[in-house]
Gaussian input, Z-matrix of N, CA and C with variables (Angstrom, degrees):
# hf/3-21g

backbone

0 1
 N
 C     1     B1
 C     2     B2     1     A1
 N     3     B3     2     A2     1     D1
 C     4     B4     3     A3     2     D2
 C     5     B5     4     A4     3     D3
 N     6     B6     5     A5     4     D4
 C     7     B7     6     A6     5     D5
 C     8     B8     7     A7     6     D6
 N     9     B9     8     A8     7     D7
 C    10    B10     9     A9     8     D8
 C    11    B11    10    A10     9     D9
 N    12    B12    11    A11    10    D10
 C    13    B13    12    A12    11    D11
 C    14    B14    13    A13    12    D12
 N    15    B15    14    A14    13    D13
 C    16    B16    15    A15    14    D14
 C    17    B17    16    A16    15    D15
 N    18    B18    17    A17    16    D16
 C    19    B19    18    A18    17    D17
 C    20    B20    19    A19    18    D18
 N    21    B21    20    A20    19    D19
 C    22    B22    21    A21    20    D20
 C    23    B23    22    A22    21    D21
 N    24    B24    23    A23    22    D22
 C    25    B25    24    A24    23    D23
 C    26    B26    25    A25    24    D24
 N    27    B27    26    A26    25    D25
 C    28    B28    27    A27    26    D26
 C    29    B29    28    A28    27    D27
 N    30    B30    29    A29    28    D28
 C    31    B31    30    A30    29    D29
 C    32    B32    31    A31    30    D30
 N    33    B33    32    A32    31    D31
 C    34    B34    33    A33    32    D32
 C    35    B35    34    A34    33    D33
 N    36    B36    35    A35    34    D34
 C    37    B37    36    A36    35    D35
 C    38    B38    37    A37    36    D36
 N    39    B39    38    A38    37    D37
 C    40    B40    39    A39    38    D38
 C    41    B41    40    A40    39    D39
 N    42    B42    41    A41    40    D40
 C    43    B43    42    A42    41    D41
 C    44    B44    43    A43    42    D42
 N    45    B45    44    A44    43    D43
 C    46    B46    45    A45    44    D44
 C    47    B47    46    A46    45    D45
 N    48    B48    47    A47    46    D46
 C    49    B49    48    A48    47    D47
 C    50    B50    49    A49    48    D48
 N    51    B51    50    A50    49    D49
 C    52    B52    51    A51    50    D50
 C    53    B53    52    A52    51    D51
 N    54    B54    53    A53    52    D52
 C    55    B55    54    A54    53    D53
 C    56    B56    55    A55    54    D54
 N    57    B57    56    A56    55    D55
 C    58    B58    57    A57    56    D56
 C    59    B59    58    A58    57    D57
 N    60    B60    59    A59    58    D58
 C    61    B61    60    A60    59    D59
 C    62    B62    61    A61    60    D60
 N    63    B63    62    A62    61    D61
 C    64    B64    63    A63    62    D62
 C    65    B65    64    A64    63    D63
 N    66    B66    65    A65    64    D64
 C    67    B67    66    A66    65    D65
 C    68    B68    67    A67    66    D66
 N    69    B69    68    A68    67    D67
 C    70    B70    69    A69    68    D68
 C    71    B71    70    A70    69    D69
 N    72    B72    71    A71    70    D70
 C    73    B73    72    A72    71    D71
 C    74    B74    73    A73    72    D72
 N    75    B75    74    A74    73    D73
 C    76    B76    75    A75    74    D74
 C    77    B77    76    A76    75    D75
 N    78    B78    77    A77    76    D76
 C    79    B79    78    A78    77    D77
 C    80    B80    79    A79    78    D78
 N    81    B81    80    A80    79    D79
 C    82    B82    81    A81    80    D80
 C    83    B83    82    A82    81    D81
 N    84    B84    83    A83    82    D82
 C    85    B85    84    A84    83    D83
 C    86    B86    85    A85    84    D84
 N    87    B87    86    A86    85    D85
 C    88    B88    87    A87    86    D86
 C    89    B89    88    A88    87    D87
 N    90    B90    89    A89    88    D88
 C    91    B91    90    A90    89    D89
 C    92    B92    91    A91    90    D90
 N    93    B93    92    A92    91    D91
 C    94    B94    93    A93    92    D92
 C    95    B95    94    A94    93    D93
 N    96    B96    95    A95    94    D94
 C    97    B97    96    A96    95    D95
 C    98    B98    97    A97    96    D96
 N    99    B99    98    A98    97    D97
 C   100   B100    99    A99    98    D98
 C   101   B101   100   A100    99    D99
 N   102   B102   101   A101   100   D100
 C   103   B103   102   A102   101   D101
 C   104   B104   103   A103   102   D102
 N   105   B105   104   A104   103   D103
 C   106   B106   105   A105   104   D104
 C   107   B107   106   A106   105   D105
 N   108   B108   107   A107   106   D106
 C   109   B109   108   A108   107   D107
 C   110   B110   109   A109   108   D108
 N   111   B111   110   A110   109   D109
 C   112   B112   111   A111   110   D110
 C   113   B113   112   A112   111   D111
 N   114   B114   113   A113   112   D112
 C   115   B115   114   A114   113   D113
 C   116   B116   115   A115   114   D114
 N   117   B117   116   A116   115   D115
 C   118   B118   117   A117   116   D116
 C   119   B119   118   A118   117   D117
 N   120   B120   119   A119   118   D118
 C   121   B121   120   A120   119   D119
 C   122   B122   121   A121   120   D120
 N   123   B123   122   A122   121   D121
 C   124   B124   123   A123   122   D122
 C   125   B125   124   A124   123   D123
 N   126   B126   125   A125   124   D124
 C   127   B127   126   A126   125   D125
 C   128   B128   127   A127   126   D126
 N   129   B129   128   A128   127   D127
 C   130   B130   129   A129   128   D128
 C   131   B131   130   A130   129   D129
 N   132   B132   131   A131   130   D130
 C   133   B133   132   A132   131   D131
 C   134   B134   133   A133   132   D132
 N   135   B135   134   A134   133   D133
 C   136   B136   135   A135   134   D134
 C   137   B137   136   A136   135   D135
 N   138   B138   137   A137   136   D136
 C   139   B139   138   A138   137   D137
 C   140   B140   139   A139   138   D138
 N   141   B141   140   A140   139   D139
 C   142   B142   141   A141   140   D140
 C   143   B143   142   A142   141   D141
 N   144   B144   143   A143   142   D142
 C   145   B145   144   A144   143   D143
 C   146   B146   145   A145   144   D144
 N   147   B147   146   A146   145   D145
 C   148   B148   147   A147   146   D146
 C   149   B149   148   A148   147   D147
 N   150   B150   149   A149   148   D148
 C   151   B151   150   A150   149   D149
 C   152   B152   151   A151   150   D150
 N   153   B153   152   A152   151   D151
 C   154   B154   153   A153   152   D152
 C   155   B155   154   A154   153   D153
 N   156   B156   155   A155   154   D154
 C   157   B157   156   A156   155   D155
 C   158   B158   157   A157   156   D156
 N   159   B159   158   A158   157   D157
 C   160   B160   159   A159   158   D158
 C   161   B161   160   A160   159   D159
 N   162   B162   161   A161   160   D160
 C   163   B163   162   A162   161   D161
 C   164   B164   163   A163   162   D162
 N   165   B165   164   A164   163   D163
 C   166   B166   165   A165   164   D164
 C   167   B167   166   A166   165   D165
 N   168   B168   167   A167   166   D166
 C   169   B169   168   A168   167   D167
 C   170   B170   169   A169   168   D168
 N   171   B171   170   A170   169   D169
 C   172   B172   171   A171   170   D170
 C   173   B173   172   A172   171   D171
 N   174   B174   173   A173   172   D172
 C   175   B175   174   A174   173   D173
 C   176   B176   175   A175   174   D174
 N   177   B177   176   A176   175   D175
 C   178   B178   177   A177   176   D176
 C   179   B179   178   A178   177   D177
 N   180   B180   179   A179   178   D178
 C   181   B181   180   A180   179   D179
 C   182   B182   181   A181   180   D180
 N   183   B183   182   A182   181   D181
 C   184   B184   183   A183   182   D182
 C   185   B185   184   A184   183   D183
 N   186   B186   185   A185   184   D184
 C   187   B187   186   A186   185   D185
 C   188   B188   187   A187   186   D186
 N   189   B189   188   A188   187   D187
 C   190   B190   189   A189   188   D188
 C   191   B191   190   A190   189   D189
 N   192   B192   191   A191   190   D190
 C   193   B193   192   A192   191   D191
 C   194   B194   193   A193   192   D192
 N   195   B195   194   A194   193   D193
 C   196   B196   195   A195   194   D194
 C   197   B197   196   A196   195   D195
 N   198   B198   197   A197   196   D196
 C   199   B199   198   A198   197   D197
 C   200   B200   199   A199   198   D198
 N   201   B201   200   A200   199   D199
 C   202   B202   201   A201   200   D200
 C   203   B203   202   A202   201   D201
 N   204   B204   203   A203   202   D202
 C   205   B205   204   A204   203   D203
 C   206   B206   205   A205   204   D204
 N   207   B207   206   A206   205   D205
 C   208   B208   207   A207   206   D206
 C   209   B209   208   A208   207   D207
 N   210   B210   209   A209   208   D208
 C   211   B211   210   A210   209   D209
 C   212   B212   211   A211   210   D210
 N   213   B213   212   A212   211   D211
 C   214   B214   213   A213   212   D212
 C   215   B215   214   A214   213   D213
 N   216   B216   215   A215   214   D214
 C   217   B217   216   A216   215   D215
 C   218   B218   217   A217   216   D216
 N   219   B219   218   A218   217   D217
 C   220   B220   219   A219   218   D218
 C   221   B221   220   A220   219   D219
 N   222   B222   221   A221   220   D220
 C   223   B223   222   A222   221   D221
 C   224   B224   223   A223   222   D222
 N   225   B225   224   A224   223   D223
 C   226   B226   225   A225   224   D224
 C   227   B227   226   A226   225   D225
 N   228   B228   227   A227   226   D226
 C   229   B229   228   A228   227   D227
 C   230   B230   229   A229   228   D228
 N   231   B231   230   A230   229   D229
 C   232   B232   231   A231   230   D230
 C   233   B233   232   A232   231   D231

   B1=1.4425
   B2=1.5894
   B3=1.3457
   B4=1.4297
   B5=1.5685
   B6=1.3190
   B7=1.3579
   B8=1.4367
   B9=1.3016
   B10=1.4907
   B11=1.5632
   B12=1.2525
   B13=1.5512
   B14=1.5628
   B15=1.2937
   B16=1.4413
   B17=1.5091
   B18=1.3640
   B19=1.3885
   B20=1.6475
   B21=1.3082
   B22=1.4200
   B23=1.5967
   B24=1.2358
   B25=1.3145
   B26=1.6293
   B27=1.4308
   B28=1.5618
   B29=1.4695
   B30=1.3875
   B31=1.4353
   B32=1.5782
   B33=1.1777
   B34=1.4716
   B35=1.3649
   B36=1.3795
   B37=1.4316
   B38=1.5458
   B39=1.2675
   B40=1.5961
   B41=1.4671
   B42=1.3682
   B43=1.5356
   B44=1.5631
   B45=1.3139
   B46=1.4564
   B47=1.5493
   B48=1.4228
   B49=1.5259
   B50=1.4153
   B51=1.4458
   B52=1.3950
   B53=1.5542
   B54=1.2942
   B55=1.4248
   B56=1.5712
   B57=1.3008
   B58=1.5382
   B59=1.5002
   B60=1.4548
   B61=1.4789
   B62=1.6104
   B63=1.2826
   B64=1.5448
   B65=1.4946
   B66=1.2848
   B67=1.4633
   B68=1.4602
   B69=1.3342
   B70=1.4317
   B71=1.4961
   B72=1.3443
   B73=1.4594
   B74=1.5302
   B75=1.3182
   B76=1.4439
   B77=1.6076
   B78=1.3402
   B79=1.4247
   B80=1.6049
   B81=1.2438
   B82=1.4180
   B83=1.6174
   B84=1.2361
   B85=1.4385
   B86=1.4990
   B87=1.2919
   B88=1.5010
   B89=1.5211
   B90=1.2869
   B91=1.5762
   B92=1.4814
   B93=1.2138
   B94=1.5214
   B95=1.5415
   B96=1.3354
   B97=1.6431
   B98=1.4587
   B99=1.4572
   B100=1.4654
   B101=1.5058
   B102=1.3522
   B103=1.5066
   B104=1.5724
   B105=1.2414
   B106=1.4948
   B107=1.5601
   B108=1.3309
   B109=1.4263
   B110=1.4721
   B111=1.3133
   B112=1.4616
   B113=1.4188
   B114=1.2894
   B115=1.5296
   B116=1.4528
   B117=1.3996
   B118=1.5162
   B119=1.4956
   B120=1.2383
   B121=1.5578
   B122=1.4493
   B123=1.3847
   B124=1.3573
   B125=1.5240
   B126=1.2677
   B127=1.4920
   B128=1.5598
   B129=1.3856
   B130=1.4965
   B131=1.4219
   B132=1.3420
   B133=1.4086
   B134=1.5780
   B135=1.2729
   B136=1.5002
   B137=1.5632
   B138=1.3117
   B139=1.4558
   B140=1.5605
   B141=1.4241
   B142=1.4807
   B143=1.6815
   B144=1.3153
   B145=1.4653
   B146=1.5315
   B147=1.4209
   B148=1.4561
   B149=1.6690
   B150=1.1259
   B151=1.4170
   B152=1.4536
   B153=1.2774
   B154=1.5209
   B155=1.5073
   B156=1.2596
   B157=1.4647
   B158=1.4725
   B159=1.4169
   B160=1.4856
   B161=1.5187
   B162=1.2564
   B163=1.4820
   B164=1.4526
   B165=1.3492
   B166=1.4622
   B167=1.6026
   B168=1.3458
   B169=1.4371
   B170=1.5857
   B171=1.4253
   B172=1.3906
   B173=1.5225
   B174=1.3244
   B175=1.4541
   B176=1.5221
   B177=1.2516
   B178=1.5061
   B179=1.4928
   B180=1.3946
   B181=1.3711
   B182=1.5378
   B183=1.1994
   B184=1.5966
   B185=1.6077
   B186=1.2747
   B187=1.4688
   B188=1.5468
   B189=1.2846
   B190=1.4947
   B191=1.5189
   B192=1.2980
   B193=1.4148
   B194=1.4454
   B195=1.3154
   B196=1.4867
   B197=1.5789
   B198=1.2409
   B199=1.5398
   B200=1.4795
   B201=1.3355
   B202=1.4541
   B203=1.6928
   B204=1.2005
   B205=1.5033
   B206=1.5987
   B207=1.3061
   B208=1.5145
   B209=1.4363
   B210=1.3500
   B211=1.4982
   B212=1.5905
   B213=1.3222
   B214=1.4589
   B215=1.4863
   B216=1.3049
   B217=1.5566
   B218=1.5239
   B219=1.2803
   B220=1.5459
   B221=1.5730
   B222=1.3508
   B223=1.4069
   B224=1.5086
   B225=1.2582
   B226=1.4497
   B227=1.4956
   B228=1.3966
   B229=1.4897
   B230=1.6105
   B231=1.2681
   B232=1.6131
   B233=1.4502
   A1=103.61
   A2=114.87
   A3=122.45
   A4=109.42
   A5=112.48
   A6=116.20
   A7=111.31
   A8=121.93
   A9=126.59
   A10=105.42
   A11=114.96
   A12=118.27
   A13=105.10
   A14=113.34
   A15=121.15
   A16=108.09
   A17=115.45
   A18=117.88
   A19=104.09
   A20=115.05
   A21=118.42
   A22=115.56
   A23=119.32
   A24=117.74
   A25=108.57
   A26=105.69
   A27=110.33
   A28=112.26
   A29=121.87
   A30=119.83
   A31=110.16
   A32=119.23
   A33=127.59
   A34=113.45
   A35=118.73
   A36=115.26
   A37=119.67
   A38=107.46
   A39=119.55
   A40=107.89
   A41=116.61
   A42=127.58
   A43=104.14
   A44=115.65
   A45=118.38
   A46=116.33
   A47=109.68
   A48=111.93
   A49=114.72
   A50=118.96
   A51=125.35
   A52=112.89
   A53=116.85
   A54=127.18
   A55=110.44
   A56=113.14
   A57=115.79
   A58=111.40
   A59=115.55
   A60=123.68
   A61=111.18
   A62=112.33
   A63=118.28
   A64=115.53
   A65=118.06
   A66=125.43
   A67=115.29
   A68=114.55
   A69=122.01
   A70=112.49
   A71=114.42
   A72=113.28
   A73=111.68
   A74=118.34
   A75=128.84
   A76=109.29
   A77=110.86
   A78=114.45
   A79=103.98
   A80=113.48
   A81=122.76
   A82=111.96
   A83=123.23
   A84=125.12
   A85=109.54
   A86=118.78
   A87=121.57
   A88=104.80
   A89=114.08
   A90=120.01
   A91=111.92
   A92=118.97
   A93=125.54
   A94=109.50
   A95=111.32
   A96=114.28
   A97=113.40
   A98=115.30
   A99=112.69
   A100=116.62
   A101=119.92
   A102=117.89
   A103=107.35
   A104=117.11
   A105=117.20
   A106=114.66
   A107=108.93
   A108=115.46
   A109=116.71
   A110=119.07
   A111=117.44
   A112=106.99
   A113=115.49
   A114=117.61
   A115=108.06
   A116=111.86
   A117=125.81
   A118=109.94
   A119=111.94
   A120=118.53
   A121=111.41
   A122=116.19
   A123=119.68
   A124=114.11
   A125=119.04
   A126=124.16
   A127=102.12
   A128=118.11
   A129=120.58
   A130=106.25
   A131=126.27
   A132=128.65
   A133=107.10
   A134=117.66
   A135=122.31
   A136=109.50
   A137=120.04
   A138=117.50
   A139=113.63
   A140=112.32
   A141=113.22
   A142=104.78
   A143=110.27
   A144=116.42
   A145=110.70
   A146=116.26
   A147=117.07
   A148=107.33
   A149=119.75
   A150=120.32
   A151=117.02
   A152=115.81
   A153=121.69
   A154=103.69
   A155=127.33
   A156=127.78
   A157=115.53
   A158=111.91
   A159=118.30
   A160=104.78
   A161=120.55
   A162=122.54
   A163=111.28
   A164=118.66
   A165=119.20
   A166=112.16
   A167=112.98
   A168=118.66
   A169=113.99
   A170=110.54
   A171=117.23
   A172=112.23
   A173=120.05
   A174=124.67
   A175=115.60
   A176=114.93
   A177=126.02
   A178=120.53
   A179=114.13
   A180=121.23
   A181=114.68
   A182=114.93
   A183=121.26
   A184=102.69
   A185=110.85
   A186=118.93
   A187=106.41
   A188=112.79
   A189=117.69
   A190=104.64
   A191=111.00
   A192=122.94
   A193=110.62
   A194=118.26
   A195=121.14
   A196=109.91
   A197=110.61
   A198=120.88
   A199=106.76
   A200=117.38
   A201=128.54
   A202=107.18
   A203=113.76
   A204=120.17
   A205=115.86
   A206=113.67
   A207=117.81
   A208=112.67
   A209=114.87
   A210=118.60
   A211=103.91
   A212=112.40
   A213=123.04
   A214=112.02
   A215=116.18
   A216=123.36
   A217=109.04
   A218=113.04
   A219=120.89
   A220=111.58
   A221=114.89
   A222=118.94
   A223=109.57
   A224=124.45
   A225=123.70
   A226=110.82
   A227=115.97
   A228=116.95
   A229=102.07
   A230=107.98
   A231=115.27
   A232=106.47
   D1=130.84
   D2=-176.50
   D3=-89.02
   D4=129.94
   D5=179.57
   D6=-89.29
   D7=126.25
   D8=-171.51
   D9=-105.17
   D10=142.28
   D11=-178.28
   D12=-122.35
   D13=147.93
   D14=172.24
   D15=-113.09
   D16=132.89
   D17=-173.18
   D18=-123.04
   D19=114.51
   D20=-178.28
   D21=-110.92
   D22=136.50
   D23=-173.12
   D24=-138.39
   D25=72.18
   D26=179.58
   D27=93.55
   D28=5.94
   D29=178.35
   D30=-67.00
   D31=160.40
   D32=169.68
   D33=-64.43
   D34=137.90
   D35=177.18
   D36=-47.22
   D37=-41.41
   D38=179.11
   D39=-48.41
   D40=-52.44
   D41=-171.21
   D42=-68.44
   D43=-47.85
   D44=-179.00
   D45=-56.60
   D46=-44.07
   D47=-179.52
   D48=-76.04
   D49=-20.09
   D50=167.95
   D51=-64.82
   D52=-42.56
   D53=178.21
   D54=-61.76
   D55=-49.92
   D56=178.63
   D57=-61.16
   D58=-35.15
   D59=179.98
   D60=-59.14
   D61=-31.96
   D62=172.78
   D63=-56.91
   D64=-31.82
   D65=-168.05
   D66=-109.55
   D67=-1.16
   D68=-178.91
   D69=-139.65
   D70=171.23
   D71=175.85
   D72=-93.09
   D73=12.01
   D74=-178.60
   D75=-82.99
   D76=137.05
   D77=173.86
   D78=-123.44
   D79=154.92
   D80=-172.89
   D81=-124.21
   D82=137.02
   D83=172.02
   D84=-122.97
   D85=118.73
   D86=179.57
   D87=-90.40
   D88=120.15
   D89=-173.97
   D90=-94.00
   D91=3.11
   D92=-179.63
   D93=-138.66
   D94=107.51
   D95=-176.16
   D96=-56.50
   D97=-26.93
   D98=-178.48
   D99=-69.42
   D100=-22.86
   D101=-179.66
   D102=-95.41
   D103=0.60
   D104=173.68
   D105=-61.58
   D106=-29.92
   D107=179.83
   D108=-98.57
   D109=11.27
   D110=178.01
   D111=-65.86
   D112=136.68
   D113=-178.32
   D114=-87.03
   D115=132.89
   D116=-176.83
   D117=-108.65
   D118=138.13
   D119=174.30
   D120=-142.61
   D121=134.00
   D122=180.00
   D123=158.47
   D124=170.96
   D125=-172.74
   D126=-122.22
   D127=112.90
   D128=-169.93
   D129=-126.58
   D130=149.21
   D131=165.86
   D132=-68.13
   D133=125.26
   D134=-172.17
   D135=-62.07
   D136=-26.42
   D137=-178.97
   D138=-95.94
   D139=3.69
   D140=-172.19
   D141=-101.93
   D142=73.52
   D143=-175.79
   D144=-63.68
   D145=-36.05
   D146=-176.93
   D147=-74.04
   D148=-25.10
   D149=171.70
   D150=-73.89
   D151=-33.02
   D152=175.31
   D153=-73.01
   D154=-49.84
   D155=177.07
   D156=-50.04
   D157=-45.46
   D158=-174.92
   D159=-67.27
   D160=-42.18
   D161=178.94
   D162=-63.23
   D163=-46.99
   D164=176.33
   D165=-56.81
   D166=-39.92
   D167=-178.75
   D168=-61.20
   D169=-46.38
   D170=-173.66
   D171=-82.94
   D172=-26.99
   D173=-174.43
   D174=-97.34
   D175=-29.09
   D176=-169.77
   D177=-121.16
   D178=5.73
   D179=-175.12
   D180=50.19
   D181=46.73
   D182=-176.65
   D183=-114.62
   D184=136.92
   D185=176.97
   D186=-110.31
   D187=159.34
   D188=-178.44
   D189=-151.09
   D190=159.12
   D191=174.97
   D192=-153.05
   D193=136.07
   D194=-175.17
   D195=-86.14
   D196=138.39
   D197=-171.58
   D198=-118.52
   D199=-172.76
   D200=-179.12
   D201=-62.71
   D202=163.61
   D203=174.00
   D204=53.22
   D205=31.79
   D206=179.55
   D207=57.88
   D208=38.58
   D209=-178.26
   D210=-115.24
   D211=131.98
   D212=176.21
   D213=-101.66
   D214=124.12
   D215=178.07
   D216=-88.17
   D217=122.73
   D218=-178.61
   D219=-106.25
   D220=129.39
   D221=-176.44
   D222=-139.97
   D223=160.55
   D224=169.37
   D225=-71.96
   D226=144.15
   D227=-179.15
   D228=-77.05
   D229=140.96
   D230=-177.80
   D231=-97.21

């Protein structure tokens, strides 16, 4: 099995999550348009969705919760 990586260098969050969706069965729904343009940088294993979400949570004040149909809902941390 080949491990794929996603390398982000200031891409908007919406674009980064779309890229991760290409390599996994995970889907993402950003519930606040303001955070869709948060610039994301980093080198992530494309199949490590939990690692990506943990990084977003700790570095960008973004919260998430998993929903039906393998969809993760993304919101700003309040």
